C-alpha positions as CSV (number, residue, x, y, z in Angstrom):
1,M,116.0,66.2,125.6
2,Q,117.0,69.9,125.7
3,D,114.4,72.7,126.4
4,L,113.1,74.2,123.2
5,D,112.3,77.2,124.9
6,D,116.1,77.9,125.4
7,L,116.6,77.3,121.6
8,F,113.8,79.9,121.0
9,Y,115.2,82.5,123.4
10,F,118.8,82.0,121.9
11,S,117.7,82.2,118.4
12,S,115.5,85.3,119.3
13,V,118.5,87.0,120.9
14,V,120.6,86.4,117.6
15,E,117.9,87.4,115.2
16,H,116.9,90.6,117.0
17,G,120.8,91.7,117.4
18,G,121.0,91.4,121.2
19,F,119.4,90.8,124.5
20,S,117.7,94.2,124.8
21,A,116.1,94.4,121.3
22,A,114.9,90.7,121.9
23,A,113.5,91.4,125.3
24,R,111.5,94.2,123.9
25,V,110.0,92.3,121.1
26,L,109.3,89.1,123.4
27,K,108.2,91.2,126.3
28,Q,110.5,89.4,128.5
29,P,113.0,90.6,131.0
30,K,116.5,91.1,129.5
31,S,117.8,89.5,132.6
32,K,115.6,86.3,131.9
33,L,117.0,86.0,128.4
34,S,120.6,86.3,129.5
35,R,120.1,83.8,132.3
36,R,118.6,81.2,129.8
37,V,121.2,81.6,127.2
38,A,123.9,81.3,129.8
39,S,122.3,78.3,131.3
40,L,122.0,76.7,127.7
41,E,125.8,77.6,127.2
42,A,126.7,75.8,130.6
43,R,124.6,72.6,129.6
44,L,126.5,72.4,126.3
45,G,129.9,73.3,127.6
46,V,130.5,75.8,125.1
47,R,130.4,79.7,124.6
48,L,127.7,80.3,121.8
49,V,127.6,84.2,122.1
50,N,130.4,86.8,122.6
51,R,129.2,89.8,124.8
52,D,130.6,93.2,124.8
53,T,129.7,96.8,125.2
54,R,128.9,96.9,121.5
55,G,126.5,94.2,121.6
56,I,126.7,90.4,120.7
57,S,128.3,88.3,118.2
58,L,128.1,84.5,117.6
59,T,131.0,82.4,118.1
60,P,131.9,79.8,115.1
61,I,130.1,77.1,117.0
62,G,127.3,79.4,118.0
63,E,126.9,80.0,114.2
64,A,126.5,76.4,113.5
65,F,124.3,75.8,116.5
66,H,122.0,78.6,115.4
67,A,121.4,77.3,111.9
68,H,120.3,74.0,113.5
69,C,118.1,75.8,116.1
70,R,116.3,77.9,113.1
71,T,115.7,74.7,111.3
72,M,114.0,73.0,114.5
73,L,112.1,76.1,115.4
74,D,110.8,76.6,111.8
75,A,109.7,72.8,111.9
76,A,107.9,73.5,115.2
77,R,106.3,76.7,113.8
78,S,105.0,74.7,110.6
79,A,103.5,72.1,112.9
80,F,101.4,74.6,114.7
81,E,100.7,76.6,111.6
82,T,99.2,73.3,110.0
83,V,96.7,73.3,112.8
84,E,96.1,77.0,112.6
85,Q,95.6,76.9,108.7
86,S,92.9,74.1,109.2
87,Q,90.8,76.6,111.0
88,A,88.1,78.3,108.9
89,Q,88.4,81.7,110.5
90,P,91.5,83.7,110.7
91,R,92.5,84.8,114.1
92,G,95.2,86.2,116.3
93,T,97.2,89.4,116.3
94,V,98.9,90.8,113.0
95,R,101.6,93.4,113.4
96,L,101.9,95.8,110.6
97,S,104.2,98.6,109.7
98,C,103.1,101.3,107.4
99,P,104.3,104.6,106.1
100,P,102.5,107.4,107.8
101,G,101.0,109.1,104.8
102,L,99.7,106.0,103.4
103,L,98.2,104.9,106.6
104,H,96.4,108.3,107.1
105,L,95.2,108.9,103.7
106,R,94.2,105.5,102.3
107,L,94.7,102.5,104.7
108,A,92.9,104.1,107.9
109,P,89.5,104.0,106.1
110,L,89.8,100.3,105.2
111,I,90.8,99.1,108.6
112,S,87.2,98.9,109.9
113,G,86.1,96.8,106.9
114,F,88.9,94.3,107.5
115,L,88.2,94.0,111.3
116,A,84.4,93.6,110.5
117,R,85.2,90.9,108.1
118,Y,87.5,88.9,110.4
119,P,86.3,89.6,114.0
120,E,88.8,87.1,115.5
121,V,91.8,89.1,114.1
122,H,93.5,91.9,115.8
123,L,95.7,94.5,114.2
124,D,98.8,96.2,115.8
125,I,99.7,99.0,113.3
126,E,102.8,101.1,113.7
127,A,103.3,104.3,111.4
128,V,106.9,103.9,110.5
129,G,108.6,106.2,107.7
130,R,111.8,104.4,107.6
131,P,112.1,100.7,106.2
132,V,111.8,98.1,109.0
133,D,113.4,94.6,109.3
134,P,110.3,92.4,109.9
135,V,112.3,89.6,111.5
136,R,114.3,91.7,113.8
137,E,111.6,94.2,114.7
138,G,108.8,91.4,115.1
139,F,106.4,92.7,112.3
140,D,104.3,90.2,110.3
141,L,103.9,92.5,107.4
142,A,105.8,95.7,106.4
143,L,104.3,98.0,103.6
144,R,106.8,99.8,101.6
145,V,106.9,102.1,98.4
146,R,110.1,101.8,96.4
147,P,111.4,102.0,92.9
148,T,111.5,99.1,90.8
149,P,113.3,96.7,90.4
150,L,113.3,95.8,94.1
151,A,116.5,95.1,95.9
152,D,117.1,91.4,96.6
153,S,116.0,90.3,100.0
154,D,115.6,87.2,102.2
155,L,112.0,88.4,102.6
156,N,109.0,87.3,100.6
157,M,107.3,90.2,98.7
158,R,103.8,90.6,97.3
159,A,103.0,93.5,95.1
160,I,100.0,95.5,95.8
161,A,99.8,98.3,93.4
162,A,101.7,100.7,91.3
163,S,102.5,104.2,92.9
164,P,102.9,106.8,90.2
165,H,104.5,110.1,91.3
166,R,104.7,113.7,89.7
167,L,106.9,116.6,90.0
168,V,104.5,119.5,90.9
169,G,104.3,123.1,91.8
170,A,101.6,125.8,92.6
171,P,100.2,127.3,89.2
172,G,101.7,130.9,90.0
173,L,105.1,129.4,90.9
174,V,105.3,127.3,87.7
175,A,104.3,130.2,85.4
176,S,107.2,132.3,86.8
177,L,109.7,129.6,86.3
178,A,112.1,130.0,83.1
179,E,110.9,128.3,79.8
180,L,110.4,124.9,80.6
181,G,111.7,122.4,77.9
182,A,113.7,119.1,78.3
183,P,115.1,118.6,81.6
184,S,118.6,119.9,82.0
185,S,121.1,118.6,84.6
186,S,120.4,121.2,87.3
187,V,118.1,123.8,88.1
188,D,117.8,126.8,90.4
189,W,114.1,126.6,91.1
190,P,112.9,126.8,94.5
191,A,112.6,123.1,95.6
192,L,111.2,121.0,98.3
193,S,112.3,117.3,99.0
194,E,111.9,114.2,101.2
195,S,115.0,113.8,103.4
196,R,117.9,111.7,101.7
197,P,120.3,109.7,103.9
198,D,123.1,110.5,101.3
199,G,122.3,114.2,101.1
200,R,122.0,113.9,97.3
201,Y,118.9,115.7,96.0
202,V,118.1,114.7,92.4
203,W,114.8,114.3,90.6
204,T,114.9,111.6,88.1
205,L,112.4,112.0,85.2
206,Q,111.6,109.9,82.1
207,D,109.7,110.6,78.9
208,A,107.4,108.4,76.9
209,N,110.1,106.9,75.0
210,G,112.1,105.9,78.1
211,A,114.8,108.6,78.0
212,R,115.9,109.5,81.5
213,R,117.3,112.7,83.1
214,D,118.6,113.5,86.5
215,I,118.1,117.0,87.6
216,A,120.1,118.2,90.6
217,C,118.1,120.6,92.9
218,R,118.9,122.5,96.1
219,P,115.7,122.2,98.5
220,R,114.9,125.0,100.7
221,L,112.8,122.5,102.9
222,V,113.6,119.2,103.6
223,T,111.4,116.7,105.6
224,D,110.0,113.1,105.9
225,D,106.6,114.3,106.3
226,M,104.8,114.3,103.0
227,P,101.7,116.3,104.1
228,T,104.1,119.1,105.0
229,L,105.7,119.0,101.6
230,R,102.2,119.0,99.9
231,Q,101.2,122.1,102.0
232,A,104.5,123.9,101.2
233,A,103.7,123.1,97.7
234,L,100.3,124.5,97.7
235,D,101.7,127.6,99.4
236,G,104.0,128.3,96.4
237,L,107.2,127.6,98.4
238,G,108.7,125.3,95.8
239,I,108.7,122.4,93.4
240,V,108.4,118.9,94.7
241,Q,108.1,115.3,93.7
242,L,105.3,113.4,95.5
243,P,103.1,110.3,95.1
244,M,99.7,110.9,93.2
245,L,98.3,109.4,96.5
246,F,98.9,112.9,97.8
247,V,98.6,115.3,94.9
248,G,96.2,113.5,92.5
249,D,93.1,115.4,93.8
250,D,95.1,118.9,93.7
251,L,96.0,118.2,90.1
252,A,92.6,117.4,89.2
253,A,91.2,120.7,91.0
254,G,94.1,122.7,89.4
255,R,95.5,123.6,92.9
256,L,98.9,122.2,91.6
257,V,100.2,121.5,88.2
258,E,102.7,119.3,86.7
259,V,106.2,120.8,85.8
260,M,107.5,119.8,82.4
261,P,104.5,117.9,81.4
262,G,105.6,114.7,79.4
263,W,108.5,114.0,81.9
264,T,107.5,112.2,84.8
265,P,109.3,110.4,87.7
266,P,109.7,106.6,87.4
267,E,106.8,104.6,88.7
268,K,107.3,103.0,92.3
269,L,105.5,99.9,93.7
270,L,103.4,99.6,96.9
271,H,104.4,96.2,98.1
272,A,104.2,94.0,101.5
273,V,107.3,92.2,102.7
274,F,107.1,89.3,105.2
275,A,109.2,86.4,106.4
276,S,108.0,83.4,104.6
277,R,106.7,81.5,107.7
278,R,104.6,84.6,108.8
279,G,103.1,85.0,105.4
280,Q,101.5,81.7,105.6
281,L,99.5,82.2,108.7
282,P,95.7,82.7,108.0
283,A,95.5,86.2,109.6
284,V,98.4,87.4,107.7
285,R,97.1,85.7,104.6
286,A,93.7,87.5,104.9
287,L,95.1,90.9,105.5
288,L,97.5,90.5,102.4
289,D,94.6,89.4,100.3
290,F,92.2,92.2,101.6
291,L,94.8,94.8,100.7
292,A,95.4,93.6,97.2
293,E,91.6,93.4,96.7
294,S,90.8,96.8,98.4
295,V,93.7,98.7,96.8
296,G,92.8,97.5,93.3
297,E,89.1,98.1,93.7
298,S,89.2,101.7,95.2
299,D,92.1,103.1,93.0
300,F,94.1,103.2,96.3
301,V,97.2,104.9,94.9
302,A,96.3,107.2,91.9
303,P,93.1,109.0,92.0
């Protein structure tokens, strides 16, 4: 009978994209993982992994072997999870990734309530602005805000709440702009924007009838930090598209106003993604249910 630990180490190296990444997630020495995989290859009499300075790749027999390993390990996890699910009280550590602004503005006040309800659950939360790969990076849940429809993925997804956005600016700045009618293809207004990997800065707006317009802009400030964009907008530095999560109170108080009322950015969706086997653990399922319940009850996204 082969040592199942070696199958686990081999699969972890493959799924995390290399020995170093797997060592960080598993909190094991890289040398140990390399030694265990090499020992597995020696016992099997085949090379499973090609190693070079750019990373690793699977040999053809390694790909077939990994598929069987995943099946065996998933079956083993299911066996343990059957026992875990029979326990009345969720317990254990849940690793969660969350956009920083969402965490600071809305999620942070809810954490104490969740931990008080489930005293045997521990949360490990990482504030991450970029999309993460829950499988490769070892997260049980990843919260994301993305336009709909969502891209296809091997991950499971649970919708949490709608995330409406608005195109806004300080009242004095908006009043100074040229006559505002239907959106044109480009504007020379002072603009602010989140970072875009492709360097393409466009506001997409739609009206009540579903007509859509793309407006090209040239932002004078680009950053991934939404609080910085909000403050710059309040200071009259430019027009910006931000979630109602950040600007709903400012709109209600008149500190910011909508640009071109009647034309709004398409709605986005706050959702959680997770690997199917992790989403079934009691502690993970409890956090998913709590977020869906709390977001709905507290008007989490749109004040």
